[in-house]
PDB file of N, CA, C and O in Angstrom:
ATOM      1  N   MET A   1      50.695   6.780  29.024  1.00  0.00           N
ATOM      2  CA  MET A   1      50.608   7.036  27.608  1.00  0.00           C
ATOM      3  C   MET A   1      50.834   5.723  26.873  1.00  0.00           C
ATOM      4  O   MET A   1      51.821   5.033  27.130  1.00  0.00           O
ATOM      5  N   LEU A   2      49.967   5.381  25.994  1.00  0.00           N
ATOM      6  CA  LEU A   2      50.098   4.180  25.183  1.00  0.00           C
ATOM      7  C   LEU A   2      50.126   4.604  23.727  1.00  0.00           C
ATOM      8  O   LEU A   2      49.274   5.368  23.275  1.00  0.00           O
ATOM      9  N   TYR A   3      51.100   4.109  23.007  1.00  0.00           N
ATOM     10  CA  TYR A   3      51.235   4.446  21.600  1.00  0.00           C
ATOM     11  C   TYR A   3      51.476   3.158  20.837  1.00  0.00           C
ATOM     12  O   TYR A   3      52.544   2.557  20.957  1.00  0.00           O
ATOM     13  N   LEU A   4      50.512   2.734  20.067  1.00  0.00           N
ATOM     14  CA  LEU A   4      50.667   1.565  19.209  1.00  0.00           C
ATOM     15  C   LEU A   4      50.824   2.052  17.772  1.00  0.00           C
ATOM     16  O   LEU A   4      50.031   2.865  17.296  1.00  0.00           O
ATOM     17  N   GLY A   5      51.806   1.574  17.114  1.00  0.00           N
ATOM     18  CA  GLY A   5      52.004   1.975  15.734  1.00  0.00           C
ATOM     19  C   GLY A   5      53.347   2.664  15.564  1.00  0.00           C
ATOM     20  O   GLY A   5      54.178   2.682  16.472  1.00  0.00           O
ATOM     21  N   GLY A   6      53.534   3.223  14.399  1.00  0.00           N
ATOM     22  CA  GLY A   6      54.784   3.919  14.142  1.00  0.00           C
ATOM     23  C   GLY A   6      55.891   2.930  13.835  1.00  0.00           C
ATOM     24  O   GLY A   6      55.647   1.880  13.242  1.00  0.00           O
ATOM     25  N   LYS A   7      57.081   3.256  14.230  1.00  0.00           N
ATOM     26  CA  LYS A   7      58.265   2.469  13.927  1.00  0.00           C
ATOM     27  C   LYS A   7      58.231   1.117  14.643  1.00  0.00           C
ATOM     28  O   LYS A   7      58.294   1.075  15.871  1.00  0.00           O
ATOM     29  N   SER A   8      58.134   0.051  13.923  1.00  0.00           N
ATOM     30  CA  SER A   8      58.175  -1.330  14.421  1.00  0.00           C
ATOM     31  C   SER A   8      57.114  -1.630  15.478  1.00  0.00           C
ATOM     32  O   SER A   8      57.336  -2.496  16.324  1.00  0.00           O
ATOM     33  N   ASN A   9      55.985  -0.954  15.459  1.00  0.00           N
ATOM     34  CA  ASN A   9      54.893  -1.191  16.408  1.00  0.00           C
ATOM     35  C   ASN A   9      55.358  -1.135  17.856  1.00  0.00           C
ATOM     36  O   ASN A   9      55.118  -2.072  18.618  1.00  0.00           O
ATOM     37  N   ASN A  10      56.008  -0.067  18.239  1.00  0.00           N
ATOM     38  CA  ASN A  10      56.494   0.106  19.607  1.00  0.00           C
ATOM     39  C   ASN A  10      55.344   0.396  20.560  1.00  0.00           C
ATOM     40  O   ASN A  10      54.344   1.004  20.177  1.00  0.00           O
ATOM     41  N   VAL A  11      55.493  -0.041  21.795  1.00  0.00           N
ATOM     42  CA  VAL A  11      54.544   0.257  22.860  1.00  0.00           C
ATOM     43  C   VAL A  11      55.311   1.002  23.936  1.00  0.00           C
ATOM     44  O   VAL A  11      56.289   0.488  24.479  1.00  0.00           O
ATOM     45  N   TYR A  12      54.865   2.227  24.245  1.00  0.00           N
ATOM     46  CA  TYR A  12      55.525   3.040  25.261  1.00  0.00           C
ATOM     47  C   TYR A  12      54.688   3.041  26.526  1.00  0.00           C
ATOM     48  O   TYR A  12      53.481   3.277  26.471  1.00  0.00           O
ATOM     49  N   GLY A  13      55.306   2.783  27.650  1.00  0.00           N
ATOM     50  CA  GLY A  13      54.602   2.763  28.923  1.00  0.00           C
ATOM     51  C   GLY A  13      54.837   4.022  29.722  1.00  0.00           C
ATOM     52  O   GLY A  13      55.471   4.962  29.242  1.00  0.00           O
ATOM     53  N   PRO A  14      54.327   4.045  30.946  1.00  0.00           N
ATOM     54  CA  PRO A  14      54.485   5.225  31.794  1.00  0.00           C
ATOM     55  C   PRO A  14      55.928   5.367  32.285  1.00  0.00           C
ATOM     56  O   PRO A  14      56.669   4.387  32.361  1.00  0.00           O
ATOM     57  N   GLY A  15      56.306   6.576  32.611  1.00  0.00           N
ATOM     58  CA  GLY A  15      57.646   6.832  33.119  1.00  0.00           C
ATOM     59  C   GLY A  15      57.677   6.819  34.638  1.00  0.00           C
ATOM     60  O   GLY A  15      56.708   6.432  35.291  1.00  0.00           O
ATOM     61  N   TYR A  16      58.784   7.239  35.178  1.00  0.00           N
ATOM     62  CA  TYR A  16      58.937   7.308  36.632  1.00  0.00           C
ATOM     63  C   TYR A  16      58.636   8.721  37.095  1.00  0.00           C
ATOM     64  O   TYR A  16      59.108   9.687  36.496  1.00  0.00           O
ATOM     65  N   GLU A  17      57.864   8.845  38.140  1.00  0.00           N
ATOM     66  CA  GLU A  17      57.551  10.146  38.720  1.00  0.00           C
ATOM     67  C   GLU A  17      57.991  10.118  40.169  1.00  0.00           C
ATOM     68  O   GLU A  17      57.203   9.818  41.065  1.00  0.00           O
ATOM     69  N   ARG A  18      59.247  10.431  40.389  1.00  0.00           N
ATOM     70  CA  ARG A  18      59.789  10.419  41.744  1.00  0.00           C
ATOM     71  C   ARG A  18      60.463  11.740  42.037  1.00  0.00           C
ATOM     72  O   ARG A  18      61.161  12.306  41.195  1.00  0.00           O
ATOM     73  N   ILE A  19      60.241  12.217  43.243  1.00  0.00           N
ATOM     74  CA  ILE A  19      60.927  13.411  43.720  1.00  0.00           C
ATOM     75  C   ILE A  19      61.603  13.046  45.025  1.00  0.00           C
ATOM     76  O   ILE A  19      60.945  12.642  45.984  1.00  0.00           O
ATOM     77  N   ASN A  20      62.919  13.189  45.060  1.00  0.00           N
ATOM     78  CA  ASN A  20      63.701  12.946  46.266  1.00  0.00           C
ATOM     79  C   ASN A  20      64.175  14.288  46.796  1.00  0.00           C
ATOM     80  O   ASN A  20      64.492  15.191  46.022  1.00  0.00           O
ATOM     81  N   LEU A  21      64.223  14.418  48.136  1.00  0.00           N
ATOM     82  CA  LEU A  21      64.595  15.677  48.751  1.00  0.00           C
ATOM     83  C   LEU A  21      65.552  15.402  49.894  1.00  0.00           C
ATOM     84  O   LEU A  21      65.348  14.465  50.666  1.00  0.00           O
ATOM     85  N   GLY A  22      66.581  16.200  50.007  1.00  0.00           N
ATOM     86  CA  GLY A  22      67.532  16.085  51.112  1.00  0.00           C
ATOM     87  C   GLY A  22      67.871  17.455  51.660  1.00  0.00           C
ATOM     88  O   GLY A  22      68.179  18.379  50.906  1.00  0.00           O
ATOM     89  N   LEU A  23      67.811  17.583  52.985  1.00  0.00           N
ATOM     90  CA  LEU A  23      68.169  18.825  53.662  1.00  0.00           C
ATOM     91  C   LEU A  23      69.229  18.525  54.713  1.00  0.00           C
ATOM     92  O   LEU A  23      69.168  17.500  55.393  1.00  0.00           O
ATOM     93  N   GLY A  24      70.190  19.417  54.842  1.00  0.00           N
ATOM     94  CA  GLY A  24      71.247  19.201  55.826  1.00  0.00           C
ATOM     95  C   GLY A  24      71.699  20.500  56.465  1.00  0.00           C
ATOM     96  O   GLY A  24      71.559  21.574  55.881  1.00  0.00           O
ATOM     97  N   LYS A  25      72.242  20.391  57.667  1.00  0.00           N
ATOM     98  CA  LYS A  25      72.774  21.541  58.395  1.00  0.00           C
ATOM     99  C   LYS A  25      74.047  21.107  59.098  1.00  0.00           C
ATOM    100  O   LYS A  25      74.114  20.024  59.681  1.00  0.00           O
ATOM    101  N   GLN A  26      75.050  21.962  59.037  1.00  0.00           N
ATOM    102  CA  GLN A  26      76.353  21.661  59.620  1.00  0.00           C
ATOM    103  C   GLN A  26      76.650  22.665  60.733  1.00  0.00           C
ATOM    104  O   GLN A  26      76.518  23.872  60.531  1.00  0.00           O
ATOM    105  N   PHE A  27      77.057  22.165  61.922  1.00  0.00           N
ATOM    106  CA  PHE A  27      77.380  23.001  63.078  1.00  0.00           C
ATOM    107  C   PHE A  27      78.835  22.772  63.469  1.00  0.00           C
ATOM    108  O   PHE A  27      79.249  21.636  63.696  1.00  0.00           O
ATOM    109  N   THR A  28      79.601  23.838  63.546  1.00  0.00           N
ATOM    110  CA  THR A  28      80.997  23.745  63.974  1.00  0.00           C
ATOM    111  C   THR A  28      81.046  23.562  65.486  1.00  0.00           C
ATOM    112  O   THR A  28      80.380  24.284  66.228  1.00  0.00           O
ATOM    113  N   THR A  29      81.844  22.585  65.940  1.00  0.00           N
ATOM    114  CA  THR A  29      81.942  22.325  67.372  1.00  0.00           C
ATOM    115  C   THR A  29      83.247  22.871  67.955  1.00  0.00           C
ATOM    116  O   THR A  29      83.226  23.627  68.927  1.00  0.00           O
ATOM    117  N   TRP A  30      84.371  22.492  67.366  1.00  0.00           N
ATOM    118  CA  TRP A  30      85.661  22.932  67.890  1.00  0.00           C
ATOM    119  C   TRP A  30      86.687  22.851  66.777  1.00  0.00           C
ATOM    120  O   TRP A  30      86.860  21.803  66.155  1.00  0.00           O
ATOM    121  N   ARG A  31      87.361  23.953  66.529  1.00  0.00           N
ATOM    122  CA  ARG A  31      88.342  24.076  65.451  1.00  0.00           C
ATOM    123  C   ARG A  31      87.771  23.583  64.121  1.00  0.00           C
ATOM    124  O   ARG A  31      86.838  24.188  63.594  1.00  0.00           O
ATOM    125  N   GLU A  32      88.310  22.510  63.580  1.00  0.00           N
ATOM    126  CA  GLU A  32      87.842  22.004  62.286  1.00  0.00           C
ATOM    127  C   GLU A  32      86.821  20.881  62.428  1.00  0.00           C
ATOM    128  O   GLU A  32      86.440  20.262  61.434  1.00  0.00           O
ATOM    129  N   GLN A  33      86.382  20.617  63.635  1.00  0.00           N
ATOM    130  CA  GLN A  33      85.403  19.550  63.858  1.00  0.00           C
ATOM    131  C   GLN A  33      83.995  20.115  63.721  1.00  0.00           C
ATOM    132  O   GLN A  33      83.744  21.282  64.020  1.00  0.00           O
ATOM    133  N   TYR A  34      83.082  19.261  63.262  1.00  0.00           N
ATOM    134  CA  TYR A  34      81.694  19.704  63.122  1.00  0.00           C
ATOM    135  C   TYR A  34      80.743  18.512  63.223  1.00  0.00           C
ATOM    136  O   TYR A  34      81.139  17.355  63.080  1.00  0.00           O
ATOM    137  N   VAL A  35      79.476  18.839  63.472  1.00  0.00           N
ATOM    138  CA  VAL A  35      78.380  17.867  63.499  1.00  0.00           C
ATOM    139  C   VAL A  35      77.465  18.207  62.330  1.00  0.00           C
ATOM    140  O   VAL A  35      77.107  19.367  62.125  1.00  0.00           O
ATOM    141  N   GLN A  36      77.094  17.193  61.573  1.00  0.00           N
ATOM    142  CA  GLN A  36      76.206  17.398  60.433  1.00  0.00           C
ATOM    143  C   GLN A  36      74.918  16.609  60.652  1.00  0.00           C
ATOM    144  O   GLN A  36      74.956  15.402  60.892  1.00  0.00           O
ATOM    145  N   PHE A  37      73.785  17.293  60.569  1.00  0.00           N
ATOM    146  CA  PHE A  37      72.471  16.657  60.653  1.00  0.00           C
ATOM    147  C   PHE A  37      71.857  16.670  59.256  1.00  0.00           C
ATOM    148  O   PHE A  37      71.998  17.641  58.512  1.00  0.00           O
ATOM    149  N   ARG A  38      71.174  15.578  58.914  1.00  0.00           N
ATOM    150  CA  ARG A  38      70.628  15.452  57.566  1.00  0.00           C
ATOM    151  C   ARG A  38      69.272  14.735  57.626  1.00  0.00           C
ATOM    152  O   ARG A  38      69.087  13.782  58.383  1.00  0.00           O
ATOM    153  N   ALA A  39      68.331  15.220  56.807  1.00  0.00           N
ATOM    154  CA  ALA A  39      67.015  14.583  56.653  1.00  0.00           C
ATOM    155  C   ALA A  39      66.793  14.363  55.157  1.00  0.00           C
ATOM    156  O   ALA A  39      66.935  15.292  54.362  1.00  0.00           O
ATOM    157  N   ASP A  40      66.445  13.131  54.778  1.00  0.00           N
ATOM    158  CA  ASP A  40      66.210  12.777  53.383  1.00  0.00           C
ATOM    159  C   ASP A  40      64.806  12.199  53.234  1.00  0.00           C
ATOM    160  O   ASP A  40      64.336  11.458  54.098  1.00  0.00           O
ATOM    161  N   ALA A  41      64.150  12.536  52.148  1.00  0.00           N
ATOM    162  CA  ALA A  41      62.843  11.969  51.815  1.00  0.00           C
ATOM    163  C   ALA A  41      62.937  11.394  50.405  1.00  0.00           C
ATOM    164  O   ALA A  41      63.358  12.078  49.472  1.00  0.00           O
ATOM    165  N   PHE A  42      62.544  10.144  50.261  1.00  0.00           N
ATOM    166  CA  PHE A  42      62.583   9.460  48.976  1.00  0.00           C
ATOM    167  C   PHE A  42      61.152   9.202  48.509  1.00  0.00           C
ATOM    168  O   PHE A  42      60.300   8.797  49.300  1.00  0.00           O
ATOM    169  N   ASN A  43      60.892   9.439  47.222  1.00  0.00           N
ATOM    170  CA  ASN A  43      59.551   9.351  46.642  1.00  0.00           C
ATOM    171  C   ASN A  43      58.594  10.231  47.451  1.00  0.00           C
ATOM    172  O   ASN A  43      57.568   9.768  47.948  1.00  0.00           O
ATOM    173  N   LEU A  44      58.953  11.496  47.567  1.00  0.00           N
ATOM    174  CA  LEU A  44      58.269  12.446  48.443  1.00  0.00           C
ATOM    175  C   LEU A  44      56.772  12.543  48.174  1.00  0.00           C
ATOM    176  O   LEU A  44      55.992  12.620  49.123  1.00  0.00           O
ATOM    177  N   LEU A  45      56.352  12.541  46.928  1.00  0.00           N
ATOM    178  CA  LEU A  45      54.932  12.672  46.605  1.00  0.00           C
ATOM    179  C   LEU A  45      54.206  11.332  46.547  1.00  0.00           C
ATOM    180  O   LEU A  45      53.009  11.289  46.265  1.00  0.00           O
ATOM    181  N   ASN A  46      54.919  10.239  46.811  1.00  0.00           N
ATOM    182  CA  ASN A  46      54.355   8.892  46.915  1.00  0.00           C
ATOM    183  C   ASN A  46      53.641   8.451  45.634  1.00  0.00           C
ATOM    184  O   ASN A  46      52.540   7.903  45.689  1.00  0.00           O
ATOM    185  N   HIS A  47      54.271   8.691  44.491  1.00  0.00           N
ATOM    186  CA  HIS A  47      53.718   8.240  43.217  1.00  0.00           C
ATOM    187  C   HIS A  47      54.120   6.788  42.972  1.00  0.00           C
ATOM    188  O   HIS A  47      55.284   6.436  43.163  1.00  0.00           O
ATOM    189  N   PRO A  48      53.182   5.939  42.555  1.00  0.00           N
ATOM    190  CA  PRO A  48      53.557   4.566  42.212  1.00  0.00           C
ATOM    191  C   PRO A  48      54.283   4.527  40.868  1.00  0.00           C
ATOM    192  O   PRO A  48      54.074   5.395  40.021  1.00  0.00           O
ATOM    193  N   SER A  49      55.112   3.546  40.679  1.00  0.00           N
ATOM    194  CA  SER A  49      55.789   3.322  39.399  1.00  0.00           C
ATOM    195  C   SER A  49      55.083   2.171  38.709  1.00  0.00           C
ATOM    196  O   SER A  49      55.249   1.014  39.094  1.00  0.00           O
ATOM    197  N   TRP A  50      54.299   2.482  37.698  1.00  0.00           N
ATOM    198  CA  TRP A  50      53.502   1.467  37.018  1.00  0.00           C
ATOM    199  C   TRP A  50      54.337   0.664  36.048  1.00  0.00           C
ATOM    200  O   TRP A  50      55.314   1.163  35.489  1.00  0.00           O
ATOM    201  N   GLY A  51      53.950  -0.582  35.853  1.00  0.00           N
ATOM    202  CA  GLY A  51      54.639  -1.479  34.942  1.00  0.00           C
ATOM    203  C   GLY A  51      54.324  -1.160  33.490  1.00  0.00           C
ATOM    204  O   GLY A  51      53.598  -0.210  33.195  1.00  0.00           O
ATOM    205  N   GLN A  52      54.864  -1.944  32.605  1.00  0.00           N
ATOM    206  CA  GLN A  52      54.652  -1.757  31.175  1.00  0.00           C
ATOM    207  C   GLN A  52      53.292  -2.333  30.770  1.00  0.00           C
ATOM    208  O   GLN A  52      52.837  -3.310  31.365  1.00  0.00           O
ATOM    209  N   PRO A  53      52.642  -1.742  29.771  1.00  0.00           N
ATOM    210  CA  PRO A  53      51.365  -2.287  29.297  1.00  0.00           C
ATOM    211  C   PRO A  53      51.573  -3.608  28.552  1.00  0.00           C
ATOM    212  O   PRO A  53      52.661  -3.905  28.059  1.00  0.00           O
ATOM    213  N   VAL A  54      50.501  -4.382  28.491  1.00  0.00           N
ATOM    214  CA  VAL A  54      50.534  -5.646  27.763  1.00  0.00           C
ATOM    215  C   VAL A  54      50.747  -5.329  26.287  1.00  0.00           C
ATOM    216  O   VAL A  54      50.003  -4.535  25.710  1.00  0.00           O
ATOM    217  N   GLY A  55      51.763  -5.947  25.671  1.00  0.00           N
ATOM    218  CA  GLY A  55      52.137  -5.586  24.308  1.00  0.00           C
ATOM    219  C   GLY A  55      51.573  -6.470  23.227  1.00  0.00           C
ATOM    220  O   GLY A  55      51.689  -6.137  22.048  1.00  0.00           O
ATOM    221  N   ASN A  56      50.961  -7.598  23.584  1.00  0.00           N
ATOM    222  CA  ASN A  56      50.437  -8.475  22.525  1.00  0.00           C
ATOM    223  C   ASN A  56      49.036  -8.017  22.116  1.00  0.00           C
ATOM    224  O   ASN A  56      48.368  -7.310  22.871  1.00  0.00           O
ATOM    225  N   LEU A  57      48.610  -8.404  20.968  1.00  0.00           N
ATOM    226  CA  LEU A  57      47.296  -8.019  20.480  1.00  0.00           C
ATOM    227  C   LEU A  57      46.266  -9.044  20.952  1.00  0.00           C
ATOM    228  O   LEU A  57      46.026 -10.060  20.299  1.00  0.00           O
ATOM    229  N   SER A  58      45.673  -8.751  22.095  1.00  0.00           N
ATOM    230  CA  SER A  58      44.654  -9.620  22.687  1.00  0.00           C
ATOM    231  C   SER A  58      43.604  -8.724  23.343  1.00  0.00           C
ATOM    232  O   SER A  58      43.612  -7.507  23.154  1.00  0.00           O
ATOM    233  N   ALA A  59      42.715  -9.325  24.103  1.00  0.00           N
ATOM    234  CA  ALA A  59      41.664  -8.550  24.774  1.00  0.00           C
ATOM    235  C   ALA A  59      42.243  -7.633  25.852  1.00  0.00           C
ATOM    236  O   ALA A  59      41.618  -6.636  26.215  1.00  0.00           O
ATOM    237  N   THR A  60      43.431  -7.959  26.367  1.00  0.00           N
ATOM    238  CA  THR A  60      44.046  -7.140  27.418  1.00  0.00           C
ATOM    239  C   THR A  60      45.152  -6.238  26.874  1.00  0.00           C
ATOM    240  O   THR A  60      45.975  -5.755  27.651  1.00  0.00           O
ATOM    241  N   ALA A  61      45.196  -6.001  25.592  1.00  0.00           N
ATOM    242  CA  ALA A  61      46.252  -5.191  24.989  1.00  0.00           C
ATOM    243  C   ALA A  61      46.210  -3.770  25.535  1.00  0.00           C
ATOM    244  O   ALA A  61      45.156  -3.133  25.560  1.00  0.00           O
ATOM    245  N   GLY A  62      47.346  -3.290  25.963  1.00  0.00           N
ATOM    246  CA  GLY A  62      47.461  -1.930  26.462  1.00  0.00           C
ATOM    247  C   GLY A  62      47.147  -1.756  27.927  1.00  0.00           C
ATOM    248  O   GLY A  62      47.314  -0.657  28.455  1.00  0.00           O
ATOM    249  N   GLN A  63      46.692  -2.808  28.614  1.00  0.00           N
ATOM    250  CA  GLN A  63      46.381  -2.682  30.037  1.00  0.00           C
ATOM    251  C   GLN A  63      47.646  -2.796  30.870  1.00  0.00           C
ATOM    252  O   GLN A  63      48.567  -3.542  30.536  1.00  0.00           O
ATOM    253  N   ILE A  64      47.672  -2.043  31.956  1.00  0.00           N
ATOM    254  CA  ILE A  64      48.780  -2.117  32.919  1.00  0.00           C
ATOM    255  C   ILE A  64      48.277  -2.944  34.086  1.00  0.00           C
ATOM    256  O   ILE A  64      47.298  -2.576  34.737  1.00  0.00           O
ATOM    257  N   ASN A  65      48.941  -4.059  34.355  1.00  0.00           N
ATOM    258  CA  ASN A  65      48.436  -5.018  35.333  1.00  0.00           C
ATOM    259  C   ASN A  65      49.023  -4.870  36.731  1.00  0.00           C
ATOM    260  O   ASN A  65      48.595  -5.583  37.639  1.00  0.00           O
ATOM    261  N   GLY A  66      49.973  -3.987  36.938  1.00  0.00           N
ATOM    262  CA  GLY A  66      50.535  -3.846  38.280  1.00  0.00           C
ATOM    263  C   GLY A  66      51.715  -2.899  38.301  1.00  0.00           C
ATOM    264  O   GLY A  66      52.060  -2.293  37.287  1.00  0.00           O
ATOM    265  N   PRO A  67      52.330  -2.776  39.463  1.00  0.00           N
ATOM    266  CA  PRO A  67      53.468  -1.865  39.596  1.00  0.00           C
ATOM    267  C   PRO A  67      54.723  -2.439  38.958  1.00  0.00           C
ATOM    268  O   PRO A  67      54.839  -3.646  38.749  1.00  0.00           O
ATOM    269  N   LYS A  68      55.648  -1.561  38.657  1.00  0.00           N
ATOM    270  CA  LYS A  68      56.929  -1.965  38.091  1.00  0.00           C
ATOM    271  C   LYS A  68      57.817  -2.444  39.220  1.00  0.00           C
ATOM    272  O   LYS A  68      57.893  -1.804  40.268  1.00  0.00           O
ATOM    273  N   GLY A  69      58.490  -3.564  39.014  1.00  0.00           N
ATOM    274  CA  GLY A  69      59.450  -4.058  39.996  1.00  0.00           C
ATOM    275  C   GLY A  69      60.774  -3.339  39.813  1.00  0.00           C
ATOM    276  O   GLY A  69      61.430  -3.490  38.782  1.00  0.00           O
ATOM    277  N   LEU A  70      61.162  -2.568  40.797  1.00  0.00           N
ATOM    278  CA  LEU A  70      62.437  -1.873  40.722  1.00  0.00           C
ATOM    279  C   LEU A  70      63.520  -2.829  41.213  1.00  0.00           C
ATOM    280  O   LEU A  70      63.458  -4.024  40.923  1.00  0.00           O
ATOM    281  N   GLN A  71      64.481  -2.344  41.927  1.00  0.00           N
ATOM    282  CA  GLN A  71      65.535  -3.200  42.459  1.00  0.00           C
ATOM    283  C   GLN A  71      65.042  -3.901  43.718  1.00  0.00           C
ATOM    284  O   GLN A  71      64.016  -3.518  44.281  1.00  0.00           O
ATOM    285  N   ALA A  72      65.747  -4.901  44.152  1.00  0.00           N
ATOM    286  CA  ALA A  72      65.309  -5.696  45.295  1.00  0.00           C
ATOM    287  C   ALA A  72      65.276  -4.882  46.592  1.00  0.00           C
ATOM    288  O   ALA A  72      64.395  -5.103  47.423  1.00  0.00           O
ATOM    289  N   ASN A  73      66.201  -3.960  46.784  1.00  0.00           N
ATOM    290  CA  ASN A  73      66.291  -3.229  48.050  1.00  0.00           C
ATOM    291  C   ASN A  73      65.777  -1.803  47.959  1.00  0.00           C
ATOM    292  O   ASN A  73      66.098  -0.981  48.818  1.00  0.00           O
ATOM    293  N   VAL A  74      64.982  -1.487  46.935  1.00  0.00           N
ATOM    294  CA  VAL A  74      64.450  -0.139  46.770  1.00  0.00           C
ATOM    295  C   VAL A  74      62.936  -0.195  46.943  1.00  0.00           C
ATOM    296  O   VAL A  74      62.237  -0.707  46.068  1.00  0.00           O
ATOM    297  N   PRO A  75      62.417   0.325  48.060  1.00  0.00           N
ATOM    298  CA  PRO A  75      60.966   0.311  48.236  1.00  0.00           C
ATOM    299  C   PRO A  75      60.285   1.313  47.308  1.00  0.00           C
ATOM    300  O   PRO A  75      60.866   2.342  46.962  1.00  0.00           O
ATOM    301  N   ASP A  76      59.060   1.010  46.911  1.00  0.00           N
ATOM    302  CA  ASP A  76      58.318   1.887  46.018  1.00  0.00           C
ATOM    303  C   ASP A  76      57.571   2.972  46.794  1.00  0.00           C
ATOM    304  O   ASP A  76      57.217   4.005  46.225  1.00  0.00           O
ATOM    305  N   ALA A  77      57.330   2.747  48.076  1.00  0.00           N
ATOM    306  CA  ALA A  77      56.591   3.704  48.882  1.00  0.00           C
ATOM    307  C   ALA A  77      57.497   4.852  49.339  1.00  0.00           C
ATOM    308  O   ALA A  77      58.722   4.773  49.256  1.00  0.00           O
ATOM    309  N   ARG A  78      56.864   5.905  49.817  1.00  0.00           N
ATOM    310  CA  ARG A  78      57.609   7.047  50.353  1.00  0.00           C
ATOM    311  C   ARG A  78      58.259   6.643  51.672  1.00  0.00           C
ATOM    312  O   ARG A  78      57.649   5.938  52.476  1.00  0.00           O
ATOM    313  N   PHE A  79      59.495   7.088  51.896  1.00  0.00           N
ATOM    314  CA  PHE A  79      60.120   6.879  53.198  1.00  0.00           C
ATOM    315  C   PHE A  79      61.109   7.988  53.499  1.00  0.00           C
ATOM    316  O   PHE A  79      61.611   8.667  52.603  1.00  0.00           O
ATOM    317  N   PHE A  80      61.375   8.153  54.798  1.00  0.00           N
ATOM    318  CA  PHE A  80      62.230   9.216  55.303  1.00  0.00           C
ATOM    319  C   PHE A  80      63.439   8.624  55.996  1.00  0.00           C
ATOM    320  O   PHE A  80      63.407   7.493  56.481  1.00  0.00           O
ATOM    321  N   GLN A  81      64.503   9.402  56.035  1.00  0.00           N
ATOM    322  CA  GLN A  81      65.743   8.953  56.669  1.00  0.00           C
ATOM    323  C   GLN A  81      66.353  10.145  57.398  1.00  0.00           C
ATOM    324  O   GLN A  81      66.484  11.228  56.829  1.00  0.00           O
ATOM    325  N   LEU A  82      66.723   9.939  58.657  1.00  0.00           N
ATOM    326  CA  LEU A  82      67.405  10.957  59.453  1.00  0.00           C
ATOM    327  C   LEU A  82      68.796  10.455  59.773  1.00  0.00           C
ATOM    328  O   LEU A  82      68.984   9.266  60.030  1.00  0.00           O
ATOM    329  N   SER A  83      69.785  11.358  59.760  1.00  0.00           N
ATOM    330  CA  SER A  83      71.137  10.940  60.074  1.00  0.00           C
ATOM    331  C   SER A  83      71.909  12.078  60.721  1.00  0.00           C
ATOM    332  O   SER A  83      71.596  13.256  60.545  1.00  0.00           O
ATOM    333  N   ALA A  84      72.922  11.687  61.472  1.00  0.00           N
ATOM    334  CA  ALA A  84      73.840  12.637  62.110  1.00  0.00           C
ATOM    335  C   ALA A  84      75.245  12.109  61.932  1.00  0.00           C
ATOM    336  O   ALA A  84      75.478  10.901  61.976  1.00  0.00           O
ATOM    337  N   LYS A  85      76.192  13.032  61.727  1.00  0.00           N
ATOM    338  CA  LYS A  85      77.581  12.625  61.516  1.00  0.00           C
ATOM    339  C   LYS A  85      78.484  13.599  62.247  1.00  0.00           C
ATOM    340  O   LYS A  85      78.324  14.814  62.133  1.00  0.00           O
ATOM    341  N   TYR A  86      79.444  13.057  63.005  1.00  0.00           N
ATOM    342  CA  TYR A  86      80.446  13.894  63.686  1.00  0.00           C
ATOM    343  C   TYR A  86      81.776  13.701  62.975  1.00  0.00           C
ATOM    344  O   TYR A  86      82.279  12.582  62.874  1.00  0.00           O
ATOM    345  N   VAL A  87      82.346  14.803  62.480  1.00  0.00           N
ATOM    346  CA  VAL A  87      83.599  14.747  61.725  1.00  0.00           C
ATOM    347  C   VAL A  87      84.695  15.368  62.567  1.00  0.00           C
ATOM    348  O   VAL A  87      84.573  16.502  63.032  1.00  0.00           O
ATOM    349  N   PHE A  88      85.769  14.614  62.759  1.00  0.00           N
ATOM    350  CA  PHE A  88      86.901  15.122  63.553  1.00  0.00           C
ATOM    351  C   PHE A  88      88.210  14.850  62.848  1.00  0.00           C
ATOM    352  O   PHE A  88      89.272  15.203  63.359  1.00  0.00           O
TER     353      PHE A  88
END
């Protein structure tokens, strides 16, 4: 969505479309001890996070030139994680 005009000529870019999912199951082993299995999916639908549109008034005004840079250790692609934990 691009909106030029209004209050102070603001330019609004696309938002984030991410769905994260986590499933877990806990199994009792002995007395108060248990094993927990967990599966997590990040960016489940694999939507890209687009950058902000060009805000100056030129021939490329309003164009989105690439993906948004998130944090250094956060991948933009979909990924899965499996884990197990034994609590005693």
